[in-house]
C-alpha positions, 0 to 999 in steps of 0.5 A: 573457480568462478561460477558467475559474476554480476556487474553494473557500470555507470559514468562517474557523475552520472545523476542517479534516478530518483528513488521510487516511493514504495507503500506497504500495508497489512490487512488481517483477515480471518481464514474461517470467516474472510472478515476483517480481524479487529478495528485495525485490521489494515495498517499503512506505512506513511508512504502509502498515505503520500501516494494515495493523497491521504492525510494520515492524521485523519480526525477519526483516526489516531493511527495508521489503522484503516478499515481495508474494505472501506478503503477499497470500496472508496475506489468504486465508481458509483455506477458499479455494483457487485451485479455489474462485475 
């Protein structure tokens, strides 16, 4: 007995869309304190650097480690403050 089926049809020779660029990151945070765990608490894959136009070989960093809070703060507008949220 067939319970279900799934199929996709496309015309032969149809050009497929370009695969999207996906970035991933890992951020280690202490459950107890809510603070970063270690200097390399945030790690990015190569695509995330490409998406944000950041050079992965930064003079102050020899790996994909990034302090996540500093990175997130860099997107905050200069006029924004926690009290304005």
